[in-house]
Each structure stands twice: as C-alpha cells, then as structure tokens.
C-alpha angles and dihedrals in degrees: 000000000000089000092052091048090053091050092048090051092049090051091051094050092049091049093049091050091050093047090051093048091047092041092226102103116142129181129248113256122203120204117199117206093205127000089209124045118193114199133177113238113263095029130097117265118208116205095201120199136156134197148201121219142142092238139016107293130212114252123208125178115194143178112173086324133018112282099180140358138173143155117252113254090003122146088224119096120241118276104238125187114243093246091060099043107132095010100081132071112203130182104197090203088067136043096227121113126214120200112202123225094349122207136200087269090065092067101116146114113273123203124206121194127188130185137165135194112276092008135093117255128241133201136190138186124228121189117216115202115188117196134186113226114256105242103170141017126199127179121211128197125211121220096029093217106044112204126202111264095026132093124257128194124204116198126199109216118190143180108227132023117318120192100171137027127195131186134212134178118205088349092303124110113259109250103231112218140133091302098039109054123174118200120174108309093344134090119196122195110197127209094007120224124196091250091064088076116113146095111309120194129196120204114197116192144169133177089276101050147326134226132192132210129184134204134182114241111210116195113203113210145161156339095218121198106298122241119214119212124197115203088347094305127106111261132208127219093296137032124198120215133184117233110268096023126121120241121198113202120196127182121204128182134163106241142132108238107008138191125188132204133175118211125192118171100318096329118106123199119189119221138058096270134058126183125205110196124192088001118209133194088259090066097056117110141086118328115195126204112205121196124186138175120210093200099049092032087222126134134187136180141194131198131211123189116223114207117193117201139191121206109271113249135164101019115185138166132215135177130228115235095028094220106033120191137192110276094038113131093233147347122207127203106199129185131204137185136203090222135356135037133224148151115296122217118187131213130190116210090341098308136087118285116274116265091254125139088216089074110083118181113203128182092268106021152019114244122198114197117211094002117213137187092269088064091067113108147091112308121199124202114203110192114193136175126169093266105039145011133211134177136196134176131214128187111222122199117194102201114218144160157340093217119201105297119251112218118204124192123208133177132180092212099049128037099211109038093156088085099038144323131219125251109265097027127129111241129194118198113196124191125203129177124176112238147120118262095029112263126249113238132216130180131220109209127218093227105084092196090064104090094184121106107210114217126208138064093272128061117192119206110186123195090359117206134204094260088061093067116112143078121327120199125210116196116199117200128193113193093195098053092031088226129143122192129177136199129192128209125188114229116203117198111196138177126212118245117256094260136035093252147348123290120229123202141162127214126187113236106193101294093340128082124228119207119203131190118185133182116158133197131013137119111276098028118254117261113220129197133167120225119202101031124112092260133034112230130168132205141160122254096338128040124184121185127172125209117201123234091253091061097044099084088064091054096050106121094359118128112237115200128199111208113211113198120198126144093231105045116356111193140168139215128203135201128182118209110221135176113231113286139159092043107169112154117224133185141209126197128202132181128209121221087258089061095251110146127214122192122197115198114197127201100189109156122146125270141144120245094028110266127238113237126213120196133212133178116211088340096313118118114242129212132181101281138112113350090352123088122178115202120242090255087047091231095111131059116193121198112196120202093018111197116200090197098040103072098276092112096086142100119300120194130200125191114200113201137178131156092276096056145291142259132200129213134182138197125193105209113216136184124273115292144154113233101181137004141173142179133224122194126197119235093255093055090234101108130047122190112204117198129185144170134207131213113265093242094044116117109223130164098177146335135244116216110209138182145171126215137062120349113268089242104054121210127194091253102035125102133192117282120230097205122091112249132181111245100171139022118206134190123248095262096055118100104172142031140182119233117202161208099024127178112239113236094026125113120246139175126202136189143153129231124201119225136205105191103304094339120100127216128208113297126247122254114295119247123203128204114199144174132257108254096215136240126024125244091256090057092050091050091052091051092049091051096041103051146333089254090062092051092053089048090053092052089052093052091050091052092051090051093054091051092053092052092052092052092058096052097090134133119255127209117260116241121245088244106048112241121210116253090246089069092062110073138184117236092222139088093046117174086217129040122241102243093191101052127058091212097029132240122240142142115263114267136174118251139063121306119267122215146111106233138279104324114162124230142173118254118238133205123290116317121191122214129185133186095270100047133080127226121258116278132225135180094262111020115211124245115267131199114263125235121198127208113258 
C-alpha cells in the first residue's frame, strides 16, 4: 500500500507539473448526494458521492484513520483497513462507499478526500446514523394513583431507538407550560387538578419508523365540602320538622372515589341517604354526614340539626317572686306551655326590650337583675316555632318606695309660705312621696299637747298662731315594701311690724348729736343697725346712738342709714346730718282793713337736725316781746304794726345754728317800690296785660292799677279823662293783670302803684296806647299831583292830625310821692315801630316824636315790652301818635 501511495503521489505531482506548464490545471470537486445517511441496523449503508476532475483522482475514506482508498479507474484494488475487511463494498470506478450490515456502532462522521495530479484536492463529510427499528412502546405513570394537588410523571418506554417523543391528551397536543413539562421521554404534570384527567398518548419516532401508545390518566380528588339535602332540597344548618313527618336526608360531595356515612349520636349508618320516618322529638339533634376518600386519604363532614316541634298550645306566664319590689336581686318572668316549644321574644309596653344588660333572656324566661320602678309595665311573650305561634301578656308591678317625702306649703294669704306665713293665715301642708303602691301619710304635730296623729297627704292649719311655728314631720308608709320614710319642714309664723319701715331722727344733746332708729312690733322683732356712724351697734325695735361733738364735722353731709332687718319686709331709713345752709331771709306783709300792717320775716334754710334761729334788728338781739313774736321753731319773726316811717325799715339778721354749725342771713327791708314792668296788647287793641315786679326787700301789702283815657265802657257822649284813676286793687302776691275792654283808636295811659297799708309807693313807668295818624307824605304828594280831589283829601287828613295832637295835650295828676321827670315818658319817636298797635305803645319820654309818616301796616299777635326793651323795627316805621309830658 505504501508503494501505491508513493506512486499515486508521484503521478499527482507529474500531473500538477504538466498542468502548470500547460496553464490548464483545475481542482477536483466532490458532490455529496446526502450529507446525512440514515440506515437501519443490519442493512447496507451507501455513502454516495460523485466528482468532477480532469483525470482519475485518488479517493480516500477516513474516520480517525483511513479505512479505504483507491484511484478511480485504476487496475489496483482498493486499499481497505484491516478493521473493515469484509464489511465494505467498493467499486473502484466510482468514489462511493458501501458499508455492509451496519450497526449502531457505525454511526459516525465519514470524511472523503479526492485529489488528482495537477489539480487541487477536495474533501466532504457524510454523517451516517444507524437506527434500530422501534418495535414496541409502553407508557408508565408515577405515582400509580395520582392525587389532586400532587405531581404526576408519565414516561414513554420503547424497544428500539427513539429520537423524538410527542404527547397528546384526548387526541390534542399537550400545551406545554409551567405545569406541563416534557423532558426526554417523560411528561410531568405539576399540581394536578381533576380536569387534568384524560387519555394521554406518547408517540416515539426515529428516521426509520414511529410508534404510539396511549394510557388513561385518572386524577383522584376530594372529598369536597359535603352538601346536605333534605327532601331533595339544599338544607342549611338546621331543619325543622313537625312531629310525625318523614325527613329524607341526602349527602352529596364531589370526590373520586367517595364513601358516605351518617352519624347520629353514636349510631353510624353507611350510605349517602338516611330516612327518618314518623319523626319524634326524641329524634331531634345533630346529624353528621361523613365523607371519606381512600385514595386521597382525606375526609370531611357536615352537620345538620334536626329540630322537631309540636304545635304550641296553652302558653302561660308567671313571675318569681310573685310581688317583686325594688331592691330584689332578680325577678324572673317564666313561660310554660301545655304542648309545643319555640323561641320566645319579649316586648315591654309594646316595644322591644331596652338595651340594658340587666335584661337576660333565657330559653324559658326573662330575668331582670336588680329590678327597679322603671321595669314596671306590660310584658308580652311571643312564642314561635316554625309551625305555630302563640302570645301572652303579663302586667308586672315593681313595688318601690316610698321615697323621701316632699312637703309643699301653700297659703291663700301669702304667695311664698315656704319661708314664712303670717299670723292668722290658713296654711296647707301637702306631703308627696313617690312609690307604688301609693304611700299612706301620717303627720307629727308641733304642739306636743296634741295627742292626735293626723292621717292623709294634706294637713290644714286654719288661723295659724305664733305658737304653731316649728317643725312638722310627714311620715310615708308603704305596706308592700314595708318601708317607712319621714321628712321634716320648718314652718315660720311671722307678724309684720307696726309700721311700714323704720323711722330715723336726730336730736341735739348739748353739743353732741343723738341718732335714733325706731321700728316697733313684729314677730320676730326687727333688728336695727346704723351704717355710717363711728361705731356699729345693733338693737331690736329701738336703737339710740350718740356721736360726740368731735365726730360731728365728719358726719356733716354724710347719709346715715338705719338698716331694719325683718324676714317679712326689711326696710331702711336714712338721714343726713347737715349744718344750716341756704339761709336767705324772706318776708311777707299783710294789711288789716284798718290799715295796720304786719310783716313776717322767715329764715327757712335747710339743716338736720332742725336749727335754732336767733334774731336781731340793726344789731340788737330780739325776743318775743311787744310787737315782735318769734315762732315756736324760731324760724319766723312777726312784726305787728309795722311802720314804714317809724324806723321799721332797717336790717334784720337771723343766725341759724345746730350741733354741726351755723349760718347767718340778713334782709334790709325797704319801702314799697316797682322794680320792673311791661305791657302786652292784644291784636284787636281791646285788652292790655300789665306786668310788674318788686325788689326782694320791698315791703308791699297790695297794688293799685291806674289809667287815664276813656272809660272802659264807652257811651255816645263820654270822652276820655285826663286824670289818673284807680281801676283795680291787687293783693301783695299779684304781679300781672288784664285791663279791658279798650276802645281801639283811643289814647290810654297805664301804671301800677305799690301800697303798704294805706301808704302808696312810687308808681311804675307809664305806658301809653295811641292811634295811627293816616297816610304817609309820599301818598299825599301823589294825591296833589294826581288830582284836585287828592289835594282836598290831603288837607282833610292834616286837619284830623292836628285835632288828635290837641287831644293829647292834657294835664295829669301829680303822684303822692313826686316822681322825677325821667319816669314819665312820651310814646313817640320810637326807633322801632309797634307792630301790634295801630297807634303804638310806649313809656312816656322827653324829646320830640320820631317817625316817618303815615305808613300802613298789619297788626301781629301779642308783643310784650318792658322798660328796658325797644319796640320791633321795620324798614319804614309807621307814624305814631305823639304824647307830650304834662
């Protein structure tokens, strides 16, 4: 073989050299029919290749070492390795290789190499797969009894060579996921569920053949929670049956496999069903359905309670104790029936029981712990079972009390007798104590000599007296609870003091001052106490307290209060010590018909206690003697036969004194005089109101009202008088008067004279009332220019004016006391017109008249003028009548 290889190499070299020299050298190309050859064990496997080459190439087949080689179309046989002698079939005219009766061990990659002289070589790889034919398939399951919730593995076991395994369930490919996992020839189903059951098939295949095998997967599960049916209907936890009826019990549970057993008390009954015929109350109780699974080793059960009832008849209620009372530990309201039981519900007064832990409902009764009065009422027991209903009521009274009695006091005479009542009143004491049954009442009287024990809730006390005051006791008794309770009320019987309140007074005691407060009578006696004094003392009915002279200045003007304390009508009185003040002497003069004059001088200031007054005249102390009389309280000095020209017109002094001080006052009496006067005329000029004033010290016993002019009642022949005449006489207290009726257009004069007895004083100012003269100068000029008739009318008006002036120039009487010329005025020449009077009113004055002609105007309401005022003004004052001094 080595020699052949050398020869082959030499040939190749020669061929390559020739090809190079000729420039036409090409490479050998191998063509493989199939890179993979699958062959059944025991058969011949042909590794088929072809080639292209310009000459006959050299062929070599190798594994790890060469197994055969030859030259195409060579006379030399193929060079075959010893291990393959007899196993290869080679046609040297072709490059293919045939392996005879291959086995699994021949499964390898075979390399073929071809080269030729002067050409490039080529090589290819052919894989030979040798398979044994699949002759049988078997599927195994582990574990043998798959249980829900566990894993199961199915394994595909074959005879032959398997290269691929596929799984189906119920002829549908298994959906591989996290629960269905295929690995090699095994399929694992994790966490089995009962729906994983079915026919699983495994198909094993190789390039030679395939074969399938199926197996049924059974998943054991359960038991699920059993369901109990009664008479073919799902039942709850309890079933109610009427005595004598038939009850069919069935138990159903999802489970594979399953086993049923009924258990009642200690009796077991196999099977899913149990029938209770003609059921009696002795058969009621708990029936248990037990379900088990031998494969899963699990078991479950369910219980149904069978309640057997009779029809309810003869329901009644009773209480224990029979007469419960407040304070008992418990009261029980129990019910009973002749036949039949049920569930009791309780009502109190028609509504549900209060949400109170004291109420305890038991199967046969209602128990109330620590019963109280609020537990009294009508209780209803409603007894129900599924087949009948019955109801019964029971009135429960929880006896209680009596509570502590409440005593009320009423009186028709006094609205608040709880505090006190008045002697002689009628009083009703009423006792009330809460309790059931109502209490019986007894009274304990104040009067120990009265051996009677009044019974009843009301005690009448008529015409009560002071000795009936005290404590009254009411005793309340309850025969059911055997309890007695008492209550006491004080009854105060009072009498009002003799007067409505205390009386305060002060009395000088030498230079000291004694304060007294008095309030007598009353039950109890009044308690008196001064507030504001240097000491606080207290006494009954009368309290005297003296303050020394040294302490009095601090009390001057200070209010001192006496507090009177009495339960019926407390009251106070107050008094303020004051030194004399406001001393302003005044006087009053009166005249007798004979003309005798008396003057009373008063010194009335304010003081507490009342002051003592001393009198002096022109510095000489006066006493009650002769013409002088001092009043008992010393505040008035009366001078009888007062003589204005005999030295009685002088200065009188009074000194008012009490323990807190003194004050002096003086008055200088003067003769009669008018200090101020005025006049007021009505719009019609028919009434004049004359007003006047006198000095404070002037002694006056009356006034004379005088006038000049026409008489007040005018006749057809009368004319105005020029002499003063008295038309009215007024008393000393009068300060104004009306004069009427006056004649409009006439001239009047008015004045007032003060009088002392029959003596006259100087008159007031004189007031004149005049007439409007007529047209103005402008009007007259118009008439002259306008017509002759106007001129004649002007002459007539001038003549009338002259006549009026002549009438007013008359003599007047002289006064008794001469009056200066300045006091008699002329009512003309006013700077302001008198709007009220046509002719104007003015006091008489010296001087020429003032005016601007005869301008007309409209009178207005009353206007008052006095000696110090001026008349109202206007732009063009009207002419006034002139009056001349007489």
